[in-house]
C-alpha positions in Angstrom: -4.4 17.0 -42.4 -3.1 18.4 -45.7 -5.6 16.4 -47.7 -8.7 18.2 -48.7 -11.9 16.2 -48.7 -14.4 16.5 -51.5 -16.8 19.2 -50.3 -20.4 19.8 -51.4 -20.6 22.7 -53.9 -22.0 26.0 -52.4 -23.3 27.2 -55.8 -26.7 28.7 -56.2 -27.9 25.3 -57.3 -27.4 23.8 -53.9 -30.5 22.9 -52.1 -30.6 24.7 -48.7 -33.0 22.1 -47.4 -30.7 19.3 -48.2 -27.8 21.0 -46.4 -30.0 21.6 -43.3 -31.1 18.0 -43.4 -27.5 16.8 -43.3 -26.7 19.3 -40.5 -29.6 17.9 -38.5 -28.1 14.5 -38.8 -24.8 15.9 -37.5 -26.6 17.3 -34.4 -28.2 13.9 -33.8 -24.8 12.3 -33.9 -23.6 14.8 -31.3 -26.4 13.8 -29.0 -25.2 10.2 -29.1 -21.5 11.0 -28.7 -19.9 9.4 -25.6 -16.5 11.1 -25.5 -14.8 14.3 -26.4 -12.8 12.8 -29.3 -16.0 11.7 -30.9 -17.5 15.2 -30.6 -14.4 16.7 -32.1 -14.5 14.3 -35.1 -18.2 15.0 -35.7 -17.7 18.8 -35.7 -14.6 19.0 -37.8 -15.5 16.3 -40.3 -19.2 15.6 -40.5 -20.4 19.1 -39.9 -17.9 20.5 -42.5 -19.1 18.0 -45.1 -22.7 18.8 -44.2 -22.4 22.6 -44.8 -19.6 22.7 -47.4 -16.9 24.1 -45.3 -13.3 23.6 -46.6 -11.8 24.3 -43.2 -13.2 23.4 -39.8 -11.8 23.7 -36.3 -12.8 23.2 -32.7 -11.0 24.9 -29.8 -11.6 24.7 -26.1 -10.7 27.1 -23.3 -7.8 25.7 -21.3 -8.0 27.2 -17.9 -8.6 31.0 -17.6 -5.8 32.2 -19.8 -5.3 29.8 -22.7 -7.0 28.3 -25.8 -6.3 24.8 -26.9 -7.0 23.6 -30.5 -8.5 20.1 -30.2 -9.5 19.5 -33.9 -8.6 20.9 -37.3 -9.4 19.9 -40.8 -8.3 21.5 -44.1 -4.9 22.9 -43.0 -1.5 21.4 -42.6 0.2 19.9 -39.6 2.3 23.0 -39.2 -0.7 25.2 -38.6 -2.1 22.7 -36.0 1.2 22.8 -34.1 1.2 26.6 -34.4 -2.2 27.0 -32.8 -2.2 24.0 -30.6 -2.1 26.2 -27.5 -2.0 29.9 -27.2 -3.0 32.7 -24.8 -6.6 33.8 -25.0 -5.5 37.4 -25.4 -4.0 36.7 -28.8 -6.4 38.0 -31.3 -7.9 35.3 -33.5 -11.6 34.7 -34.5 -11.7 31.8 -32.0 -10.2 33.7 -29.0 -12.3 36.8 -29.7 -15.5 34.7 -29.8 -14.5 32.9 -26.6 -13.9 36.2 -24.8 -17.0 37.9 -26.1 -19.4 34.9 -26.2 -20.9 36.2 -29.5 -21.0 34.7 -33.0 -18.5 36.2 -35.5 -19.1 36.3 -39.3 -16.4 37.5 -41.7 -17.1 37.9 -45.4 -14.4 38.2 -48.0 -10.7 37.7 -47.9 -10.0 41.5 -47.6 -12.1 41.8 -44.4 -10.5 38.6 -42.9 -6.9 39.9 -43.5 -7.8 43.3 -42.2 -9.2 41.9 -39.0 -6.7 39.0 -38.6 -3.6 39.5 -40.6 -1.8 36.5 -38.9 -4.4 33.9 -40.1 -2.9 31.3 -42.5 -3.1 32.0 -46.2 -2.3 28.5 -47.4 -3.0 27.3 -50.8 -6.5 25.9 -50.1 -7.5 29.5 -49.0 -6.6 31.3 -52.2 -9.4 33.5 -53.4 -12.3 34.8 -51.5 -13.8 33.0 -48.6 -16.0 33.6 -45.6 -15.6 32.6 -41.9 -18.2 31.8 -39.3 -17.0 31.3 -35.7 -19.6 30.0 -33.2 -19.3 30.2 -29.4 -19.8 27.1 -27.3 -22.1 28.3 -24.5 -22.6 26.5 -21.2 -24.3 27.9 -18.0 -20.9 28.9 -16.6 -19.7 30.8 -19.7 -18.1 30.2 -23.0 -15.9 27.1 -23.0 -14.7 27.1 -26.7 -15.6 27.8 -30.3 -16.2 26.1 -33.6 -14.7 27.7 -36.7 -16.0 27.1 -40.2 -14.4 28.6 -43.4 -16.2 28.5 -46.8 -14.9 29.2 -50.3 -16.3 32.3 -52.0 -17.4 35.7 -50.7 -21.0 35.0 -50.0 -22.1 34.8 -46.4 -24.4 32.0 -45.1 -28.1 33.1 -44.9 -29.9 33.6 -41.6 -31.5 30.1 -41.7 -28.0 28.5 -42.0 -26.6 30.7 -39.3 -29.4 29.8 -37.0 -28.8 26.1 -37.6 -25.0 26.6 -37.1 -25.8 28.0 -33.7 -28.0 25.0 -33.0 -25.0 22.9 -34.0 -22.8 24.8 -31.6 -25.3 24.6 -28.7 -25.7 20.8 -29.3 -21.9 20.5 -29.3 -21.6 22.4 -26.0 -24.4 20.4 -24.4 -22.6 17.2 -25.5 -19.4 18.4 -23.9 -21.2 19.3 -20.7 -22.9 15.9 -20.6 -19.7 14.0 -21.3 -17.8 16.0 -18.7 -20.6 15.4 -16.1 -20.6 11.7 -16.9 -16.8 11.5 -16.7 -16.9 13.4 -13.4 -19.5 11.1 -12.0 -17.5 8.1 -13.1 -14.4 9.5 -11.7 -16.1 10.3 -8.3 -17.4 6.7 -8.2 -14.0 5.4 -9.1 -12.4 7.4 -6.4 -14.9 6.3 -3.8 -14.3 2.7 -4.9 -10.6 3.3 -4.8 -10.8 4.7 -1.3 -12.9 1.8 -0.1 -10.4 -0.7 -1.6 -7.5 1.4 -0.2 -8.9 1.2 3.3 -9.3 -2.5 3.1 -5.8 -2.8 1.7 -4.3 -0.6 4.4 -6.0 -2.6 7.1 -4.7 -5.9 5.9 -1.4 -5.7 7.7 0.2 -4.0 10.7 3.7 -4.6 9.5 5.4 -1.1 9.4 7.6 -1.5 6.3 4.8 -3.4 4.4 2.4 -0.6 5.2 4.7 2.1 3.9 5.3 0.2 0.7 1.5 -0.5 0.4 0.6 3.2 0.9 3.2 4.2 -1.8 1.9 1.7 -4.3 -1.8 2.4 -3.7 -2.3 5.3 -6.1 0.2 4.2 -8.8 -0.8 4.4 -11.6 -4.5 5.2 -10.9 -3.8 8.6 -9.4 -0.2 9.3 -10.0 2.8 8.1 -12.0 5.0 8.0 -8.9 4.6 8.5 -5.2 7.0 9.2 -2.4 6.6 9.0 1.4 8.9 11.2 3.5 8.6 10.7 7.3 10.0 12.8 10.1 12.8 11.0 12.0 14.8 12.9 14.7 14.0 16.3 13.1 14.9 15.1 9.6 12.9 14.0 6.6 13.7 10.6 5.4 12.3 9.1 2.2 11.1 5.7 3.3 9.0 4.5 0.4 8.8 5.2 -3.3 6.6 3.7 -6.0 6.8 4.5 -9.7 4.9 3.3 -12.7 8.3 2.6 -14.3 10.2 0.5 -11.7 13.5 1.5 -13.3 12.9 5.0 -12.0 12.4 4.2 -8.4 16.1 4.3 -7.7 16.3 7.6 -9.6 13.7 9.1 -7.3 15.4 7.8 -4.2 18.8 9.2 -5.4 17.3 12.6 -6.0 15.9 12.7 -2.4 19.1 11.4 -0.8 21.6 13.7 -2.7 19.4 16.7 -2.6 17.2 16.7 0.6 14.4 19.1 0.9 15.4 22.6 2.2 13.7 23.2 5.6 13.6 26.9 4.9 12.1 26.6 1.5 8.7 28.4 1.0 7.5 25.4 -1.0 7.9 21.7 -0.9 7.7 19.0 1.8 9.1 21.1 4.7 6.7 23.9 4.0 3.7 21.5 3.9 4.9 20.0 7.3 5.3 23.5 8.9 2.0 24.8 7.5 0.1 21.6 7.9 -1.6 22.3 4.6 -1.4 20.7 1.2 0.5 22.1 -1.7 -0.7 21.9 -5.4 1.6 22.5 -8.4 -0.8 22.3 -11.4 2.0 22.5 -13.9 5.7 21.9 -13.3 7.6 23.9 -15.9 11.2 23.6 -16.9 11.7 27.1 -15.5 10.6 25.8 -12.1 13.1 22.9 -12.4 15.9 25.3 -13.3 15.1 27.6 -10.4 14.8 24.8 -7.8 17.9 22.9 -8.8 21.1 23.2 -6.8 23.4 22.2 -9.7 23.3 20.7 -13.2 23.2 17.2 -11.9 20.1 17.8 -9.9 18.5 19.4 -12.9 19.4 16.4 -15.0 17.9 14.0 -12.5 14.7 16.1 -12.2 14.3 16.3 -16.0 14.7 12.5 -16.3 11.7 12.0 -14.1 9.6 14.1 -16.5 7.7 15.9 -13.8 4.4 17.4 -15.0 2.2 18.1 -12.0 2.4 17.4 -8.2 0.4 17.3 -5.0 2.0 17.1 -1.6 -0.2 16.4 1.4 0.7 16.2 5.1 0.3 12.8 6.9 -1.6 13.6 10.1 -2.6 11.1 12.7 -3.8 11.9 16.3 -3.0 15.6 15.6 0.6 14.8 14.9 2.3 15.3 11.5 4.1 12.2 10.6 5.5 13.5 7.3 4.3 14.0 3.8 3.1 12.0 0.9 3.7 13.3 -2.6 2.0 12.3 -5.8 3.5 13.3 -9.1 2.3 12.9 -12.6 4.9 12.5 -15.3 4.6 10.2 -18.4 0.8 10.2 -18.2 0.7 14.0 -18.7 -2.0 14.3 -16.0 -2.4 17.7 -14.4 -3.8 18.0 -10.9 -6.6 20.3 -9.8 -8.0 21.4 -6.4 -10.4 18.5 -6.6 -7.4 16.1 -6.8 -6.0 17.8 -3.7 -9.2 16.9 -1.8 -9.0 13.3 -3.0 -5.4 13.2 -2.0 -6.1 14.6 1.5 -8.8 11.9 2.0 -6.4 9.2 0.9 -3.6 10.7 3.1 -5.8 10.6 6.2 -6.4 6.9 5.8 -2.7 6.3 5.0 -1.6 8.3 8.0 -3.8 6.3 10.3 -2.5 3.1 8.8 1.1 4.2 9.1 0.6 5.4 12.7 -1.1 2.1 13.7 1.6 0.1 12.1 4.3 2.1 13.8 2.6 1.8 17.1 2.1 -1.9 16.5 5.8 -2.4 15.6 6.9 -0.4 18.7 4.5 -2.2 21.0 5.4 -5.6 19.6 9.1 -4.9 20.0 8.4 -3.9 23.7 6.3 -7.0 24.2 9.1 -9.2 22.9 11.6 -7.4 25.1 9.4 -7.9 28.1 8.8 -11.6 27.2 12.5 -12.2 26.9 13.2 -10.3 30.1 11.3 -13.0 32.1 12.6 -15.9 30.0 16.1 -17.4 30.2 18.7 -15.4 28.3 20.2 -18.6 27.0 20.2 -22.3 27.8 22.8 -23.8 30.2 25.8 -25.7 28.7 25.8 -29.2 30.4 28.0 -32.2 29.8 26.1 -35.1 28.2 23.3 -32.9 27.1 22.3 -30.7 24.1 19.7 -28.1 25.1 17.9 -25.9 22.6 15.0 -23.5 23.1 12.7 -21.8 20.7 10.4 -18.9 21.4 8.4 -16.9 18.8 5.6 -14.4 19.7 2.3 -14.2 17.9 1.5 -11.3 15.6 -0.3 -9.6 18.5 1.1 -6.7 20.4 0.4 -8.1 23.9 2.7 -10.3 25.8 1.8 -14.0 26.0 2.3 -16.3 28.9 4.6 -19.0 27.6 7.6 -19.9 29.7 10.3 -22.6 30.0 13.6 -23.3 31.6 16.3 -26.0 32.1 18.0 -26.6 35.4 21.1 -28.8 35.7 21.4 -30.5 39.1 24.6 -31.3 41.0 24.1 -35.1 40.8 24.0 -35.0 36.9 20.3 -35.0 36.5 18.6 -32.4 34.4 15.2 -30.8 35.3 13.4 -28.9 32.6 9.8 -27.6 32.1 7.5 -25.7 29.8 4.4 -23.9 30.9 1.7 -21.6 29.8 -0.2 -18.9 31.7 -3.5 -18.4 30.1 -4.2 -14.8 28.9 -2.1 -12.0 27.6 -0.7 -8.7 28.7 1.3 -7.5 31.7 -0.7 -9.7 34.2 0.2 -12.8 32.2 3.8 -11.7 32.1 3.9 -11.1 35.8 2.3 -14.5 36.5 4.7 -16.2 34.1 7.7 -14.7 35.9 6.3 -15.8 39.2 5.7 -19.3 38.0 9.2 -19.7 36.6 10.8 -18.5 39.8 8.6 -20.7 41.9 9.4 -23.8 39.9 13.2 -23.1 40.2 12.8 -22.6 44.0 10.9 -25.9 44.5 13.4 -27.7 42.3 16.1 -26.5 44.6 14.2 -28.0 47.6 13.2 -31.3 45.9 13.3 -31.9 42.2 10.9 -34.9 42.3 8.3 -34.2 39.6 5.1 -35.0 41.6 6.5 -33.1 44.6 7.2 -29.9 42.5 3.7 -30.0 41.1 2.0 -30.5 44.5 3.8 -27.6 45.9 2.8 -25.4 43.0 -0.8 -26.4 43.4 -0.6 -25.5 47.1 1.0 -22.1 46.4 -1.7 -21.1 43.8 -4.5 -22.4 46.0 -3.2 -20.4 49.0 -2.3 -17.2 47.3 -4.8 -17.3 44.5 -4.4 -16.1 41.0 -6.8 -15.3 38.2 -4.9 -17.0 35.4 -5.0 -20.8 34.6 -1.5 -22.3 34.4 -0.5 -25.5 32.6 2.9 -27.1 33.1 4.8 -30.1 32.0 7.8 -30.9 34.2 10.5 -33.5 33.4 13.5 -34.8 35.4 16.1 -36.7 33.3 18.5 -39.1 34.9 21.3 -40.3 32.6 22.5 -42.8 35.2 19.2 -44.6 35.0 18.5 -44.0 31.3 15.2 -42.5 32.1 13.1 -39.3 32.3 10.3 -38.9 34.7 7.3 -36.7 33.6 4.6 -35.0 35.5 1.9 -33.1 33.6 -0.6 -30.5 34.8 -3.0 -29.9 32.0 -0.3 -29.3 29.4 0.2 -30.8 25.9 2.2 -34.0 26.2 5.9 -34.0 25.2 7.2 -36.1 22.4 10.2 -38.4 22.2 12.5 -39.0 19.1 14.6 -42.1 19.7 18.1 -42.4 18.3 16.7 -45.2 16.2 14.3 -42.8 14.5 11.2 -44.0 16.2 8.8 -41.3 17.6 6.6 -41.6 20.6 4.1 -39.3 22.3 4.6 -39.3 26.1 1.6 -39.8 28.4 -1.1 -37.2 28.5 -1.7 -34.9 31.5 -2.7 -36.8 34.6 -4.6 -33.9 36.2 -6.0 -30.4 35.8 -4.1 -27.2 35.4 -2.2 -26.0 38.5 -4.1 -24.5 41.4 -7.5 -25.6 40.4 -7.9 -28.1 43.3 -5.9 -30.2 45.6 -5.1 -33.5 43.9 -2.7 -36.3 43.8 -0.1 -35.6 41.1 1.2 -38.7 39.2 4.5 -39.2 37.4 5.4 -41.4 34.5 8.8 -42.9 33.8 10.0 -43.2 30.2 13.3 -44.6 28.8 15.8 -42.0 27.7 19.0 -43.4 26.1 22.0 -41.8 24.4 20.9 -40.0 21.2 17.3 -39.7 22.3 15.6 -36.3 22.1 12.7 -35.1 24.2 10.6 -32.1 23.0 8.3 -30.2 25.3 6.2 -27.3 23.9 3.2 -25.0 24.3 -0.1 -25.5 22.5 0.7 -22.7 20.0 3.0 -25.2 18.2 0.2 -27.6 17.3 -3.1 -25.8 17.6 -5.0 -24.5 14.5 -8.4 -22.9 14.4 -9.8 -25.2 11.8 -8.7 -28.6 13.0 -8.8 -30.9 16.0 -5.8 -30.8 18.3 -5.0 -34.5 17.4 -4.2 -33.4 13.9 -1.7 -30.9 15.1 -0.1 -33.6 17.3 0.1 -35.9 14.4 1.7 -33.2 12.3 4.3 -32.7 14.9 5.1 -36.4 15.2 5.5 -36.5 11.4 8.0 -33.6 11.4 9.9 -34.7 14.5 12.6 -36.4 12.4 13.9 -32.8 11.7 15.4 -32.8 15.2 17.8 -35.5 14.2 19.3 -33.3 11.4 22.3 -31.1 12.3 22.5 -28.5 15.0 19.7 -28.9 17.5 19.0 -25.1 17.7 18.6 -24.7 14.0 16.6 -28.0 13.7 14.2 -26.8 16.4 13.6 -23.5 14.7 12.9 -25.2 11.4 10.5 -27.7 13.0 8.6 -24.8 14.7 8.4 -22.9 11.3 6.9 -26.0 9.6 4.5 -27.1 12.2 3.0 -23.9 13.7 -0.1 -22.1 12.5 1.0 -20.0 9.5 -1.0 -17.0 10.7 1.1 -16.9 13.9 -2.0 -16.4 16.0 -0.4 -17.7 19.2 2.9 -17.7 20.9 5.1 -20.7 20.6 7.6 -22.0 23.2 9.5 -25.2 22.7 12.4 -26.9 24.6 14.4 -29.8 23.2 16.8 -31.9 25.3 19.1 -34.5 23.6 21.3 -37.0 25.4 24.6 -36.7 23.6 26.8 -39.2 25.6 26.6 -42.7 26.9 25.4 -43.1 30.5 28.7 -44.4 31.9 30.2 -40.9 31.6 27.2 -39.3 33.3 27.2 -38.1 36.9 29.8 -35.3 36.6 27.2 -32.6 37.1 26.6 -29.4 35.2 29.2 -27.7 33.2 29.7 -24.0 32.8 26.5 -22.2 32.0 26.4 -19.7 29.1 24.2 -17.7 31.3 
């Protein structure tokens, strides 16, 4: 800015009409300006050229108490830095015009220095000069001023002054228009952001994923970094941090862990929780950091985060304060206002509901899994000649499903095992599931013959009733005869993996689900030799919404070779992971039985159960 542009001569020979014409072009450019930077450039460059000013400046009011120099031409960088920001109470032509709202004209160097002795007297200003300072008026008051300095002691005539004021008014109108357009665009962007945030928050009920998603939502759109602190056993724990610079995430966590928020502080997270009201810090000064730091290390960490402005908002759901969410501006230099607080509160409401829902979902799902496992075997029995592995995984829903299974070693060396499914979900399904598993075990104790067990179950359900449909596949393996007998009541058929590697689907169900009507139950006998593996399962393993059940059955047969690889428990888990619906829309129960010894060693009965 030390260079001085070639200015039009203000001698008597100048044509006033020509200057006014050039000035009219400047005002037309202001009408078309689309941002503040363009307005500043037009004012300090084009308008100065049009009227012959050697120095031009533009300043805007910065809050209630300060003036910010936004454009300067004709003076050095040092002067720009000196007047970049200063209190409005400091007496300068610009600040006086902003306070009074009236045009100021100064003629001659002597009058300028008498009124404003601190104004620069740099080399371009040697000799007489005149100054015109014009207020930028808007309906709410004076938002800034334009300063023009001319060589010589002559003052602009009234026609020029009138046009200068038109220039200033046009500039003010352009600023108001640009601000209104920016505000409208920002409001629309925030509405769009909130809509997208709602969809994003609703996309998962996983607790940790939701916390991470909430923290990342507004970075960097609304903040440079975000922290979520939740109440846990009367303490605040920082559970999620997002930063525009990933390298600083650990720094923010370290600051919170080493220097937790003081519960008795009149500001900060605890104050927001106790008051239930948001807190705005428009500008975080170094003095604030020094005052709030417990030691030099804390001050160093805080300074490294380059904190500029902050908003802390309570997370409230169902009239319960879960914690706080804090947004901080740093590298971007953004300063928050009360309007940002309102936006933050709107976002925090949505985030709090998402966090509360995910927390409730996680707690309910954990309870559902505990309930499910409470009515399922704690572990499979350890039996000579057999390897037994079970797999159970719940759906992503919070209600208990109705899948059940068990394996029962008999005294004569045979092994009874079954997998069933009570249709429906919730406590009623869990109760029916527990009842069915107990009933099967009781009937096996009386007579383990497959068709007999199913007939008795039919009779029980028909006599005592029940609203849920129940499917069941029951198998009785006899190693002394190298066979397994299967009876199926409306259940997906088991599959067989032979030691040779061949796969086989066992016969389909021979009747309807249990308890629908009195019917003759049929059994099928299948060869089962040493090294062979039988897999029984519920429909959640093979069903998918967008395909026929036969496709799922084929997919299972293709993957069945996995059961021949390594430990049966691990192999069964891997098979279930590969075959099941990726969305985990239904529970999966599976039971795999493998003959591990030759038949001549069979008949010794069950071994010690791990149960």
